[in-house]
Each structure stands twice: as structure tokens, then as C-alpha cells.
N, C-alpha and C positions, 0 to 999 in steps of 0.2 A: 968653114967660118960661120960663126953665129952672128946673126944680124940683130938689130935692135927690135925688129918686129917679132922675131922668134923669142927673144928674152921677155918682151912685153906680153906675148901670148902665154908663155910659161908662167910668168908672174901672175897673170890673171887666173889661170887654172889653179895654181897653188893657193891663191887667196880664196878662191871659191871653195876649195877643199877645206881650208882652215876655218872659214866661217861656217861651213856645213858641219864640221867637227864640233865647233863650239855649241851650235844648236843641238846637235846629236847628244853631246855629253850632258847638256842640261836636261834633255828629255829622258836620258837613261837614269839620271839622278833622281828624278821624280817618278820613275817606273812607268813611263808611257810606252806604248807598243813600238812605235817607229823610233829607232835609236841612232847610234853613231854611224854605222855603215850606210843606213838608208839615207840619212841626210847628207852625208858626204857624197854619195853617188848621185843623188838628185841634183845637188848644187853643181857638181862637176859636169853632169850631162847638160844642164841648163846653160852653163858658161860655154861649153864646147859648141852647142848648137848656135848660140849667139855669135861666137867668134867665126864659125863657118859661114853663117849667113852674111856677116859683114864682109868676109873675104870674097864671097861670090856675088857681091852687090845685090843681095836680096834684102828687102825691107826688114830691118831688125824688129820693127814694131809688130809685124805679122808673126814673126817667130816668137817674140815675147808673149803675144796673145795666145799662141798655141801652147807654150810652156805653162802659162797660168791656167789654161783650161785643162791641161793634162794633170797638173798638180791638184787642181780642184777635183778631178775625177778620182785620183788616187785617195784623196782625203775623204771622199764620200764613201 
């Protein structure tokens, strides 16, 4: 049986992939190095870490700060 929480989690992950794909397609159209797959995976991973932190009652702000620092490190 599929619960509402599972559907909400799946919808969040799919939206993260979709928004990452939009950014990735735009970057590929202007010939930038990080493209579709990179942005889809980064947004999916960020969403997944945030969902896991919320489900284990870890402060999501700390996880978000780590995600921002990690993406900044990748961008540098």
C-alpha cells in the first residue's frame, strides 16, 4: 500500500529532477561544461539528503548548509 508520505516524497524527488533538468538543458544550450546529467544528479542528491534529514529528525538547516558548501566546492 502506497501512503501519502511516499507519494509526497516521490513527487519531491521527481520535481527536483525536473528542475535540475531544466537548468541542465539551459546550460547545454549555451555550451557550458556542467550539463543535463550533472544538474539532475546534484538536485536529486540535494533533495534526497534533505528528505532523509527530515525523516530522521536532523536539523534540515544544517543539511542545507552542507549542501550549499558542497555545491560551492564543486563550482570552484
